[in-house]
VMD Tcl script that draws the C-alpha trace (Angstrom):
set ca {
  {-0.09 0.26 0.01}
  {2.86 2.53 0.94}
  {4.51 1.89 -2.54}
  {1.07 2.09 -4.23}
  {0.56 5.45 -2.67}
  {4.01 6.92 -3.30}
  {3.52 5.73 -7.20}
  {0.10 7.06 -7.13}
  {1.63 10.57 -5.58}
  {4.28 10.66 -8.11}
  {2.06 9.71 -10.94}
  {-0.19 12.73 -9.84}
  {2.85 15.01 -9.49}
  {4.18 14.15 -12.94}
  {0.62 14.44 -14.17}
  {0.37 18.17 -12.91}
  {4.11 19.26 -14.17}
  {2.98 18.04 -17.79}
  {-0.26 19.79 -17.57}
  {1.47 23.09 -16.71}
  {3.79 22.54 -19.48}
  {1.03 21.89 -21.68}
  {-0.82 24.74 -20.33}
  {2.30 26.99 -20.83}
  {2.95 26.03 -24.44}
  {-0.69 26.96 -25.31}
  {-0.56 30.16 -23.34}
  {2.59 31.30 -25.01}
  {1.41 30.36 -28.59}
  {2.67 33.25 -30.51}
  {1.93 34.30 -34.06}
  {3.35 36.95 -36.38}
  {1.47 38.64 -39.30}
  {2.23 41.66 -41.09}
  {-0.72 44.04 -42.54}
  {0.12 46.58 -45.34}
  {-1.35 49.11 -47.20}
  {0.79 49.85 -50.32}
  {1.02 53.02 -52.73}
  {-0.69 51.05 -55.52}
  {-3.69 50.64 -53.35}
  {-3.99 54.19 -52.62}
  {-3.23 55.31 -55.99}
  {-5.57 52.96 -57.86}
  {-8.52 54.15 -55.32}
  {-8.21 57.82 -56.98}
  {-8.46 59.26 -53.21}
  {-7.36 62.64 -52.41}
  {-7.82 61.79 -48.71}
  {-6.30 58.99 -46.40}
  {-8.39 58.07 -43.13}
  {-5.74 56.14 -41.12}
  {-7.51 54.70 -38.11}
  {-5.67 52.30 -35.36}
  {-7.90 50.98 -32.83}
  {-5.32 49.06 -30.28}
  {-6.21 48.10 -27.03}
  {-3.48 45.97 -24.86}
  {-0.28 46.63 -27.17}
  {3.25 47.51 -27.32}
  {3.57 49.86 -30.01}
  {5.99 51.46 -32.03}
  {5.81 53.81 -35.05}
  {8.79 54.88 -37.31}
  {9.17 56.56 -40.58}
  {11.02 55.61 -43.69}
  {11.68 56.46 -47.34}
  {9.76 53.75 -48.50}
  {7.61 54.47 -51.42}
  {5.86 50.93 -52.38}
  {4.46 50.82 -49.05}
  {2.89 53.38 -47.09}
  {1.80 51.46 -43.81}
  {3.48 47.99 -42.98}
  {2.34 47.09 -39.40}
  {4.38 43.61 -38.06}
  {2.27 42.47 -35.34}
  {3.07 39.46 -33.04}
  {0.21 38.23 -30.84}
  {-0.99 35.28 -28.65}
  {-3.25 32.84 -30.76}
  {-5.79 32.39 -27.64}
  {-6.21 36.04 -27.48}
  {-7.70 38.76 -29.98}
  {-7.00 38.49 -33.33}
  {-5.73 41.67 -35.04}
  {-7.09 42.71 -38.32}
  {-6.81 45.25 -41.15}
  {-9.82 46.66 -43.08}
  {-9.53 48.54 -46.21}
  {-12.21 50.49 -48.27}
  {-12.81 53.49 -50.53}
  {-15.61 55.82 -50.61}
  {-15.64 58.67 -53.16}
  {-12.39 60.65 -52.87}
  {-11.56 58.99 -49.23}
  {-9.25 55.86 -48.88}
  {-9.33 54.21 -45.16}
  {-7.49 51.88 -43.60}
  {-8.40 50.56 -40.20}
  {-6.15 48.99 -38.27}
  {-7.27 46.77 -35.03}
  {-5.74 44.74 -32.22}
  {-9.38 42.98 -32.23}
  {-10.34 44.16 -28.59}
  {-13.39 45.85 -28.11}
  {-13.25 49.76 -27.65}
  {-13.83 49.24 -23.78}
  {-10.41 47.61 -23.80}
  {-10.97 44.56 -22.28}
  {-7.88 42.82 -23.03}
  {-6.00 40.22 -21.10}
  {-2.75 41.21 -19.50}
  {-0.96 38.37 -20.06}
  {-1.61 38.70 -24.17}
  {-0.35 42.00 -24.87}
  {0.29 42.35 -28.56}
  {3.16 43.80 -29.96}
  {3.10 46.28 -33.24}
  {5.73 47.50 -35.17}
  {4.58 49.95 -37.40}
  {6.56 51.60 -40.22}
  {5.01 54.62 -42.37}
  {6.51 55.24 -45.84}
  {6.76 58.38 -47.83}
  {3.66 59.52 -49.77}
  {1.78 62.82 -50.42}
  {-1.83 62.35 -49.75}
  {-3.84 64.20 -47.17}
  {-4.29 62.43 -44.06}
  {-6.65 62.27 -41.41}
  {-4.76 60.18 -38.76}
  {-6.92 58.94 -35.72}
  {-5.17 56.73 -32.71}
  {-7.83 55.22 -30.32}
  {-5.92 53.12 -27.66}
  {-6.03 51.61 -24.07}
  {-3.95 50.14 -21.71}
  {-0.67 50.30 -24.21}
  {2.87 51.92 -24.30}
  {5.09 52.82 -27.01}
  {7.45 55.38 -28.85}
  {5.56 57.00 -31.85}
  {7.01 59.62 -34.50}
  {4.86 61.26 -36.71}
  {7.54 63.33 -38.16}
  {7.03 64.32 -42.08}
  {3.55 62.84 -42.26}
  {1.18 64.52 -44.59}
  {-1.06 65.33 -41.78}
  {-4.22 67.16 -42.31}
  {-5.79 66.18 -38.73}
  {-4.40 64.11 -35.88}
  {-6.62 62.79 -33.42}
  {-5.82 60.58 -30.24}
  {-8.36 58.90 -27.88}
  {-6.07 57.47 -24.96}
  {-6.71 55.86 -21.74}
  {-4.45 53.85 -19.48}
  {-0.60 53.30 -20.14}
  {2.39 55.47 -21.02}
  {2.98 56.70 -24.51}
  {5.62 59.13 -26.32}
  {4.95 61.01 -29.30}
  {7.41 62.79 -31.37}
  {7.30 65.32 -34.52}
  {11.01 64.82 -35.54}
  {10.52 66.80 -38.54}
  {7.89 68.92 -39.99}
  {4.77 67.57 -41.23}
  {4.23 68.17 -44.86}
  {0.96 69.32 -44.31}
  {-0.51 72.02 -41.71}
  {-2.46 69.98 -39.09}
  {-5.81 71.95 -38.96}
  {-6.64 70.22 -35.43}
  {-4.50 68.19 -33.26}
  {-6.68 66.73 -30.36}
  {-6.00 64.51 -27.45}
  {-8.86 62.98 -25.45}
  {-8.97 60.58 -22.15}
  {-7.02 59.91 -19.11}
  {-5.12 57.89 -16.81}
  {-2.20 58.26 -18.97}
  {1.62 59.12 -19.11}
  {1.94 61.07 -22.09}
  {4.63 63.04 -23.53}
  {4.53 64.78 -26.71}
  {7.67 66.63 -28.39}
  {8.35 69.17 -31.07}
  {4.37 69.89 -31.63}
  {5.14 72.74 -33.28}
  {6.67 70.81 -36.33}
  {2.94 70.31 -36.97}
  {2.22 74.04 -37.47}
  {-0.99 73.27 -36.27}
  {-4.13 75.68 -36.34}
  {-5.52 74.34 -33.10}
  {-4.11 71.84 -30.09}
  {-6.67 70.46 -27.54}
  {-6.00 68.03 -24.69}
  {-9.33 67.22 -23.00}
  {-9.54 64.76 -19.62}
  {-8.26 63.75 -16.23}
  {-5.34 61.87 -14.83}
  {-2.98 62.93 -17.28}
  {0.60 63.15 -16.23}
  {1.81 65.17 -19.66}
  {4.98 66.81 -21.16}
  {3.86 69.05 -23.75}
  {6.61 70.53 -25.82}
  {5.49 73.28 -28.26}
  {8.90 73.94 -29.75}
  {9.34 73.24 -33.42}
  {9.40 75.10 -37.03}
  {6.25 77.16 -37.27}
  {5.31 78.47 -40.61}
  {2.11 80.44 -40.15}
  {0.99 83.09 -37.52}
  {-1.44 82.56 -34.78}
  {-1.96 79.04 -33.00}
  {-4.64 78.27 -30.62}
  {-3.99 75.85 -27.36}
  {-7.04 74.66 -25.39}
  {-6.34 72.54 -22.30}
  {-9.53 71.23 -20.37}
  {-9.26 68.95 -17.32}
  {-9.01 67.84 -13.91}
  {-6.48 65.95 -11.51}
  {-3.59 66.43 -14.26}
  {0.13 67.20 -13.96}
  {1.20 68.99 -16.99}
  {4.69 70.40 -18.01}
  {4.55 72.61 -20.87}
  {7.41 74.11 -22.90}
  {6.68 77.24 -25.11}
  {9.37 78.49 -27.46}
  {11.18 81.94 -26.71}
  {10.87 82.87 -30.46}
  {6.99 83.11 -30.34}
  {4.69 85.62 -28.49}
  {2.43 83.77 -25.91}
  {-0.89 84.66 -24.05}
  {-2.30 82.31 -21.30}
  {-5.78 82.84 -20.09}
  {-6.25 80.41 -17.18}
  {-9.44 79.48 -15.09}
  {-8.64 77.41 -12.21}
  {-9.97 75.79 -9.19}
  {-7.85 74.22 -6.74}
  {-5.06 73.93 -9.07}
  {-1.69 75.38 -8.80}
  {-0.25 77.33 -12.08}
  {3.34 78.42 -12.47}
  {4.88 80.62 -15.49}
  {8.33 80.76 -15.79}
  {10.70 82.03 -17.98}
  {11.60 85.87 -19.50}
  {9.17 88.32 -20.82}
  {5.93 87.88 -18.95}
  {3.49 90.08 -17.45}
  {0.33 89.57 -15.65}
  {-2.07 92.02 -16.62}
  {-4.78 90.15 -14.43}
  {-4.49 88.05 -11.21}
  {-7.74 87.07 -9.52}
  {-8.64 84.29 -7.77}
  {-10.23 82.08 -10.08}
  {-8.66 83.71 -13.26}
  {-5.48 84.80 -14.43}
  {-3.91 86.30 -17.62}
  {-0.47 86.22 -19.03}
  {1.38 87.57 -21.83}
  {4.43 88.26 -23.09}
  {5.84 91.51 -23.82}
  {6.69 90.96 -27.15}
  {3.11 89.38 -28.01}
  {2.47 92.00 -30.85}
  {6.01 92.04 -32.63}
  {6.39 88.30 -33.31}
  {5.42 86.58 -36.20}
  {4.33 83.44 -34.37}
  {1.79 83.62 -31.47}
  {0.53 81.00 -29.33}
  {-2.74 81.66 -27.65}
  {-3.40 79.44 -24.79}
  {-6.89 78.84 -22.86}
  {-6.49 76.87 -19.89}
  {-9.19 75.35 -17.69}
  {-8.56 72.91 -14.78}
  {-9.35 71.61 -11.55}
  {-7.05 69.94 -9.04}
  {-4.26 70.12 -11.03}
  {-0.47 71.12 -11.19}
  {0.32 73.23 -14.11}
  {4.02 74.38 -15.05}
  {4.23 76.59 -18.07}
  {8.13 77.20 -19.23}
  {9.16 79.65 -22.03}
  {12.46 78.62 -23.12}
}
mol new
graphics top color blue
foreach p $ca { graphics top sphere $p radius 0.5 }
foreach p [lrange $ca 0 end-1] q [lrange $ca 1 end] { graphics top cylinder $p $q radius 0.2 }
display resetview
């Protein structure tokens, strides 16, 4: 009986080990797939507008730029076959060509933390007005959008850590650059390289570094920031006139750098303007509405 019990115990133990190994193999089943949008597809569609949409929940993402002219977008995706399946849908309506990339998760971002997908995206060189939409939650990554022909850039983001850079000027003036969401660590550098007409950040729980330096080619630019519970470090270029209208409740606003004066300083409302505002070719008009936030504005 004793040896039978020992053998039975060892058999059970061995069975458990084998089961764990098999489960681990299933859990770790990885697949890599490449999704592409070619220049030929876009050209044959006859479109003069390119709608580029990324719906990505639970991913690690990188976006880099290249001089490739045959392939406009190449996304190399590695994912767990037991999780959601990523996909690409393309369509053409009138003068608009659309490419929708998705990680396969729903928009509530109910993803499995053990099955994070990896998206390595390369953007080629092309010359069609592009409206970019990036919607994501629970993801991290580094994104370079410099040099793209962006007409609009919209991001809806929640949860995660993302770094966005415009390493060189976009080939279009971005009409609207908007960021919405919250609960996010966010860094956007060289925003001035978009030559934006309007930049907006709306949401709560952001820890964000916003760098508005870059190459501006037009005059006035509007910045709207509305939110609660945010920690924001904002850098403005020294060679642009700047004006800040701030309405804050329970918030701390600090303005640093040279050339500022404060025409109005009320309890809830403050107004700042640089002495060279009217003499500069480039001006930045910021309206800030915040509650329970820490905001630092530095004019380098």
